[in-house]
MMTF fields as JSON, N, C-alpha, C and O atoms, coordinates in Angstrom:
{
  "mmtfVersion": "1.0.0",
  "mmtfProducer": "UNKNOWN",
  "numBonds": 227,
  "numAtoms": 228,
  "numGroups": 57,
  "numChains": 1,
  "numModels": 1,
  "chainsPerModel": [1],
  "groupsPerChain": [57],
  "chainIdList": ["A"],
  "bondAtomList": [4, 2, 8, 6, 12, 10, 16, 14, 20, 18, 24, 22, 28, 26, 32, 30, 36, 34, 40, 38, 44, 42, 48, 46, 52, 50, 56, 54, 60, 58, 64, 62, 68, 66, 72, 70, 76, 74, 80, 78, 84, 82, 88, 86, 92, 90, 96, 94, 100, 98, 104, 102, 108, 106, 112, 110, 116, 114, 120, 118, 124, 122, 128, 126, 132, 130, 136, 134, 140, 138, 144, 142, 148, 146, 152, 150, 156, 154, 160, 158, 164, 162, 168, 166, 172, 170, 176, 174, 180, 178, 184, 182, 188, 186, 192, 190, 196, 194, 200, 198, 204, 202, 208, 206, 212, 210, 216, 214, 220, 218, 224, 222],
  "bondOrderList": [1, 1, 1, 1, 1, 1, 1, 1, 1, 1, 1, 1, 1, 1, 1, 1, 1, 1, 1, 1, 1, 1, 1, 1, 1, 1, 1, 1, 1, 1, 1, 1, 1, 1, 1, 1, 1, 1, 1, 1, 1, 1, 1, 1, 1, 1, 1, 1, 1, 1, 1, 1, 1, 1, 1, 1],
  "groupList": [{"groupName": "MET", "atomNameList": ["N", "CA", "C", "O"], "elementList": ["N", "C", "C", "O"], "formalChargeList": [0, 0, 0, 0], "bondAtomList": [1, 0, 2, 1, 3, 2], "bondOrderList": [1, 1, 2], "singleLetterCode": "M", "chemCompType": "L-PEPTIDE LINKING"}, {"groupName": "GLU", "atomNameList": ["N", "CA", "C", "O"], "elementList": ["N", "C", "C", "O"], "formalChargeList": [0, 0, 0, 0], "bondAtomList": [1, 0, 2, 1, 3, 2], "bondOrderList": [1, 1, 2], "singleLetterCode": "E", "chemCompType": "L-PEPTIDE LINKING"}, {"groupName": "ASP", "atomNameList": ["N", "CA", "C", "O"], "elementList": ["N", "C", "C", "O"], "formalChargeList": [0, 0, 0, 0], "bondAtomList": [1, 0, 2, 1, 3, 2], "bondOrderList": [1, 1, 2], "singleLetterCode": "D", "chemCompType": "L-PEPTIDE LINKING"}, {"groupName": "ARG", "atomNameList": ["N", "CA", "C", "O"], "elementList": ["N", "C", "C", "O"], "formalChargeList": [0, 0, 0, 0], "bondAtomList": [1, 0, 2, 1, 3, 2], "bondOrderList": [1, 1, 2], "singleLetterCode": "R", "chemCompType": "L-PEPTIDE LINKING"}, {"groupName": "VAL", "atomNameList": ["N", "CA", "C", "O"], "elementList": ["N", "C", "C", "O"], "formalChargeList": [0, 0, 0, 0], "bondAtomList": [1, 0, 2, 1, 3, 2], "bondOrderList": [1, 1, 2], "singleLetterCode": "V", "chemCompType": "L-PEPTIDE LINKING"}, {"groupName": "GLN", "atomNameList": ["N", "CA", "C", "O"], "elementList": ["N", "C", "C", "O"], "formalChargeList": [0, 0, 0, 0], "bondAtomList": [1, 0, 2, 1, 3, 2], "bondOrderList": [1, 1, 2], "singleLetterCode": "Q", "chemCompType": "L-PEPTIDE LINKING"}, {"groupName": "TRP", "atomNameList": ["N", "CA", "C", "O"], "elementList": ["N", "C", "C", "O"], "formalChargeList": [0, 0, 0, 0], "bondAtomList": [1, 0, 2, 1, 3, 2], "bondOrderList": [1, 1, 2], "singleLetterCode": "W", "chemCompType": "L-PEPTIDE LINKING"}, {"groupName": "LEU", "atomNameList": ["N", "CA", "C", "O"], "elementList": ["N", "C", "C", "O"], "formalChargeList": [0, 0, 0, 0], "bondAtomList": [1, 0, 2, 1, 3, 2], "bondOrderList": [1, 1, 2], "singleLetterCode": "L", "chemCompType": "L-PEPTIDE LINKING"}, {"groupName": "HIS", "atomNameList": ["N", "CA", "C", "O"], "elementList": ["N", "C", "C", "O"], "formalChargeList": [0, 0, 0, 0], "bondAtomList": [1, 0, 2, 1, 3, 2], "bondOrderList": [1, 1, 2], "singleLetterCode": "H", "chemCompType": "L-PEPTIDE LINKING"}, {"groupName": "PHE", "atomNameList": ["N", "CA", "C", "O"], "elementList": ["N", "C", "C", "O"], "formalChargeList": [0, 0, 0, 0], "bondAtomList": [1, 0, 2, 1, 3, 2], "bondOrderList": [1, 1, 2], "singleLetterCode": "F", "chemCompType": "L-PEPTIDE LINKING"}, {"groupName": "LYS", "atomNameList": ["N", "CA", "C", "O"], "elementList": ["N", "C", "C", "O"], "formalChargeList": [0, 0, 0, 0], "bondAtomList": [1, 0, 2, 1, 3, 2], "bondOrderList": [1, 1, 2], "singleLetterCode": "K", "chemCompType": "L-PEPTIDE LINKING"}, {"groupName": "THR", "atomNameList": ["N", "CA", "C", "O"], "elementList": ["N", "C", "C", "O"], "formalChargeList": [0, 0, 0, 0], "bondAtomList": [1, 0, 2, 1, 3, 2], "bondOrderList": [1, 1, 2], "singleLetterCode": "T", "chemCompType": "L-PEPTIDE LINKING"}, {"groupName": "ASN", "atomNameList": ["N", "CA", "C", "O"], "elementList": ["N", "C", "C", "O"], "formalChargeList": [0, 0, 0, 0], "bondAtomList": [1, 0, 2, 1, 3, 2], "bondOrderList": [1, 1, 2], "singleLetterCode": "N", "chemCompType": "L-PEPTIDE LINKING"}, {"groupName": "ILE", "atomNameList": ["N", "CA", "C", "O"], "elementList": ["N", "C", "C", "O"], "formalChargeList": [0, 0, 0, 0], "bondAtomList": [1, 0, 2, 1, 3, 2], "bondOrderList": [1, 1, 2], "singleLetterCode": "I", "chemCompType": "L-PEPTIDE LINKING"}, {"groupName": "ALA", "atomNameList": ["N", "CA", "C", "O"], "elementList": ["N", "C", "C", "O"], "formalChargeList": [0, 0, 0, 0], "bondAtomList": [1, 0, 2, 1, 3, 2], "bondOrderList": [1, 1, 2], "singleLetterCode": "A", "chemCompType": "L-PEPTIDE LINKING"}, {"groupName": "GLY", "atomNameList": ["N", "CA", "C", "O"], "elementList": ["N", "C", "C", "O"], "formalChargeList": [0, 0, 0, 0], "bondAtomList": [1, 0, 2, 1, 3, 2], "bondOrderList": [1, 1, 2], "singleLetterCode": "G", "chemCompType": "PEPTIDE LINKING"}, {"groupName": "TYR", "atomNameList": ["N", "CA", "C", "O"], "elementList": ["N", "C", "C", "O"], "formalChargeList": [0, 0, 0, 0], "bondAtomList": [1, 0, 2, 1, 3, 2], "bondOrderList": [1, 1, 2], "singleLetterCode": "Y", "chemCompType": "L-PEPTIDE LINKING"}, {"groupName": "SER", "atomNameList": ["N", "CA", "C", "O"], "elementList": ["N", "C", "C", "O"], "formalChargeList": [0, 0, 0, 0], "bondAtomList": [1, 0, 2, 1, 3, 2], "bondOrderList": [1, 1, 2], "singleLetterCode": "S", "chemCompType": "L-PEPTIDE LINKING"}, {"groupName": "CYS", "atomNameList": ["N", "CA", "C", "O"], "elementList": ["N", "C", "C", "O"], "formalChargeList": [0, 0, 0, 0], "bondAtomList": [1, 0, 2, 1, 3, 2], "bondOrderList": [1, 1, 2], "singleLetterCode": "C", "chemCompType": "L-PEPTIDE LINKING"}, {"groupName": "PRO", "atomNameList": ["N", "CA", "C", "O"], "elementList": ["N", "C", "C", "O"], "formalChargeList": [0, 0, 0, 0], "bondAtomList": [1, 0, 2, 1, 3, 2], "bondOrderList": [1, 1, 2], "singleLetterCode": "P", "chemCompType": "L-PEPTIDE LINKING"}],
  "groupTypeList": [0, 1, 2, 3, 4, 5, 6, 4, 3, 7, 8, 1, 7, 6, 2, 9, 7, 0, 6, 10, 3, 4, 2, 6, 11, 12, 1, 13, 0, 13, 3, 14, 15, 15, 9, 3, 12, 13, 16, 13, 11, 16, 11, 14, 10, 1, 10, 16, 1, 14, 17, 18, 7, 4, 19, 10, 9],
  "groupIdList": [1, 2, 3, 4, 5, 6, 7, 8, 9, 10, 11, 12, 13, 14, 15, 16, 17, 18, 19, 20, 21, 22, 23, 24, 25, 26, 27, 28, 29, 30, 31, 32, 33, 34, 35, 36, 37, 38, 39, 40, 41, 42, 43, 44, 45, 46, 47, 48, 49, 50, 51, 52, 53, 54, 55, 56, 57],
  "secStructList": [7, 2, 2, 2, 2, 2, 2, 2, 2, 2, 2, 6, 6, 7, 7, 2, 2, 2, 2, 2, 6, 7, 7, 7, 7, 1, 3, 3, 3, 3, 3, 3, 6, 6, 6, 3, 3, 3, 3, 3, 3, 7, 7, 4, 4, 4, 6, 6, 7, 4, 4, 4, 7, 7, 7, 7, 7],
  "xCoordList": [-4.286, -5.133, -5.325, -6.391, -4.324, -4.512, -5.55, -6.308, -5.56, -6.567, -7.998, -8.901, -8.203, -9.536, -9.93, -11.081, -8.964, -9.281, -9.632, -10.601, -8.88, -9.223, -10.634, -11.414, -10.92, -12.273, -13.337, -14.349, -13.154, -14.167, -14.333, -15.464, -13.246, -13.356, -14.076, -14.753, -13.898, -14.651, -16.092, -16.864, -16.53, -17.906, -18.636, -19.799, -18.045, -18.635, -19.898, -20.69, -20.082, -21.227, -22.384, -23.413, -22.241, -23.323, -24.536, -24.434, -25.71, -26.992, -27.474, -26.85, -28.546, -29.071, -29.345, -29.059, -29.891, -30.177, -28.919, -28.91, -27.894, -26.608, -26.006, -25.529, -26.038, -25.537, -26.408, -25.933, -27.681, -28.586, -28.262, -28.647, -27.513, -27.167, -25.896, -25.532, -25.217, -24.048, -24.308, -25.133, -23.62, -23.777, -22.621, -21.445, -23.022, -22.007, -21.7, -22.592, -20.508, -20.107, -18.757, -17.967, -18.508, -17.177, -16.449, -15.464, -16.89, -16.21, -15.478, -15.978, -14.355, -13.64, -13.247, -13.151, -13.013, -12.594, -11.234, -11.026, -10.333, -8.975, -8.636, -8.844, -8.115, -7.65, -6.156, -5.329, -5.867, -4.478, -3.814, -3.959, -3.14, -2.432, -3.293, -2.795, -4.601, -5.515, -5.938, -6.629, -5.517, -5.853, -7.214, -7.963, -7.586, -8.925, -9.241, -8.354, -10.471, -10.842, -10.672, -10.971, -10.16, -10.023, -10.916, -10.882, -11.709, -12.577, -12.073, -11.778, -11.984, -11.476, -12.555, -13.131, -12.829, -13.78, -13.155, -12.212, -13.667, -13.232, -14.389, -15.4, -14.222, -15.29, -15.232, -14.208, -16.237, -16.27, -15.151, -14.555, -14.869, -13.849, -12.419, -11.516, -12.234, -10.937, -10.669, -9.587, -11.667, -11.564, -10.31, -9.726, -9.853, -8.771, -7.498, -6.531, -7.481, -6.333, -5.203, -5.447, -3.993, -2.877, -2.713, -2.225, -3.103, -2.993, -3.962, -3.817, -4.988, -5.967, -5.753, -6.553, -4.752, -4.426, -3.238, -2.243, -3.398, -2.328, -1.859, -2.656, -0.558, -0.021, -0.281, -0.328, -0.45, -0.564, 0.745, 1.741, 0.819, 2.058, 1.815, 2.763],
  "yCoordList": [4.041, 3.486, 4.471, 4.499, 5.254, 6.233, 7.296, 7.769, 7.651, 8.641, 8.044, 8.777, 6.823, 6.171, 6.182, 6.448, 5.891, 5.89, 7.278, 7.49, 8.257, 9.675, 10.057, 10.727, 9.607, 9.917, 9.332, 9.988, 8.083, 7.425, 8.116, 8.256, 8.569, 9.268, 10.613, 11.057, 11.237, 12.482, 12.299, 13.228, 11.119, 10.858, 9.858, 9.553, 9.371, 8.331, 8.772, 7.929, 10.025, 10.586, 10.963, 11.444, 10.762, 11.143, 10.327, 9.178, 10.951, 10.261, 9.716, 9.952, 9.008, 8.28, 9.228, 8.891, 10.406, 11.371, 11.869, 12.125, 11.983, 12.48, 11.405, 11.686, 10.158, 8.987, 8.782, 8.354, 9.081, 8.875, 9.734, 9.418, 10.873, 11.778, 11.328, 11.922, 10.251, 9.834, 8.861, 7.957, 9.028, 8.074, 7.073, 7.433, 5.759, 4.705, 3.986, 3.748, 3.684, 2.945, 2.252, 2.714, 1.2, 0.558, 0.663, -0.049, 1.547, 1.78, 3.146, 4.122, 3.174, 4.426, 4.592, 3.593, 5.812, 6.089, 6.759, 7.743, 6.188, 6.778, 7.126, 6.342, 8.311, 8.758, 8.467, 8.994, 7.546, 7.094, 7.827, 7.398, 8.843, 9.575, 10.158, 10.465, 10.345, 10.914, 10.029, 10.485, 8.766, 7.9, 7.321, 7.291, 6.856, 6.254, 6.138, 6.315, 5.848, 5.686, 4.215, 3.311, 4.026, 2.62, 2.494, 3.359, 1.463, 1.232, 0.063, -1.014, 0.329, -0.713, -1.033, -0.15, -2.257, -2.701, -3.731, -4.403, -3.884, -4.858, -5.205, -4.503, -6.35, -6.833, -6.182, -5.597, -6.267, -5.681, -6.301, -5.598, -7.519, -8.226, -7.686, -7.685, -7.249, -6.758, -5.278, -4.748, -4.654, -3.194, -2.726, -1.733, -3.371, -2.912, -3.8, -3.635, -4.712, -5.454, -4.63, -3.793, -4.887, -4.096, -4.18, -3.231, -5.262, -5.417, -4.57, -4.374, -4.056, -3.178, -1.727, -0.887, -1.404, -0.01, 0.52, -0.165, 1.703, 2.373, 3.564, 4.375, 3.661, 4.904, 6.142, 6.092, 7.262, 8.535, 9.101, 8.843, 9.837, 10.462, 11.834, 12.512],
  "zCoordList": [6.078, 7.068, 8.238, 8.853, 8.535, 9.601, 9.239, 10.086, 7.969, 7.506, 7.7, 8.102, 7.441, 7.571, 9.074, 9.419, 9.941, 11.466, 11.832, 12.561, 11.357, 11.757, 11.221, 11.898, 9.991, 9.391, 10.256, 10.501, 10.749, 11.486, 12.795, 13.261, 13.436, 14.676, 14.583, 15.511, 13.421, 13.198, 12.958, 13.194, 12.485, 12.143, 13.041, 12.774, 14.023, 14.893, 15.646, 16.065, 15.813, 16.516, 15.595, 16.07, 14.333, 13.36, 13.714, 14.143, 13.524, 13.679, 12.367, 11.332, 12.379, 11.203, 10.048, 8.899, 10.325, 9.244, 8.517, 7.313, 9.304, 8.641, 7.746, 6.647, 8.243, 7.405, 6.203, 5.151, 6.343, 5.22, 3.994, 2.868, 4.263, 3.147, 2.388, 1.372, 2.906, 2.297, 1.121, 1.258, -0.034, -1.091, -0.98, -1.03, -0.824, -0.621, -1.974, -2.789, -2.151, -3.315, -3.063, -2.239, -3.737, -3.649, -4.942, -5.135, -5.886, -7.11, -7.075, -6.516, -7.654, -7.809, -9.255, -9.969, -9.729, -11.057, -10.983, -10.275, -11.735, -11.775, -13.223, -14.148, -13.37, -14.701, -14.774, -14.03, -15.775, -15.928, -17.094, -18.239, -16.854, -17.925, -18.964, -20.047, -18.716, -19.651, -20.828, -21.739, -20.797, -21.944, -21.798, -22.775, -20.633, -20.414, -18.93, -18.094, -18.597, -17.228, -16.884, -17.664, -15.633, -15.128, -13.934, -13.059, -13.853, -12.775, -11.977, -12.497, -10.648, -9.717, -8.767, -8.132, -8.663, -7.631, -6.771, -7.189, -5.531, -4.563, -3.726, -3.676, -3.039, -2.219, -0.826, -0.47, -0.088, 1.295, 2.148, 2.965, 1.989, 2.8, 2.403, 3.239, 1.176, 0.726, 1.061, 0.809, 1.62, 1.799, 2.526, 2.093, 3.604, 4.353, 4.147, 4.891, 3.181, 2.907, 2.257, 1.388, 2.693, 2.262, 0.705, 0.093, 0.103, -1.326, -2.112, -3.319, -1.375, -2.078, -1.743, -2.158, -1.039, -0.721, -1.55, -1.787, -1.944, -2.791, -2.008, -1.537, -1.873, -1.084, -1.904, -3.134, -1.209, -1.851, -2.26, -1.585, -3.292, -3.694, -4.283, -4.68]
}
């Protein structure tokens, strides 16, 4: 969550044209042991819920 806050602070002064260049999605692709791709989706309300966050390792 701290990384997200830092990212927002770095980009809070962007203007409309800069944000227009960003591709937005709520889907991510994860490669699990090279066997297959797993797609994870979540709703906008779930975005910052602890149950939807996975720690980095």
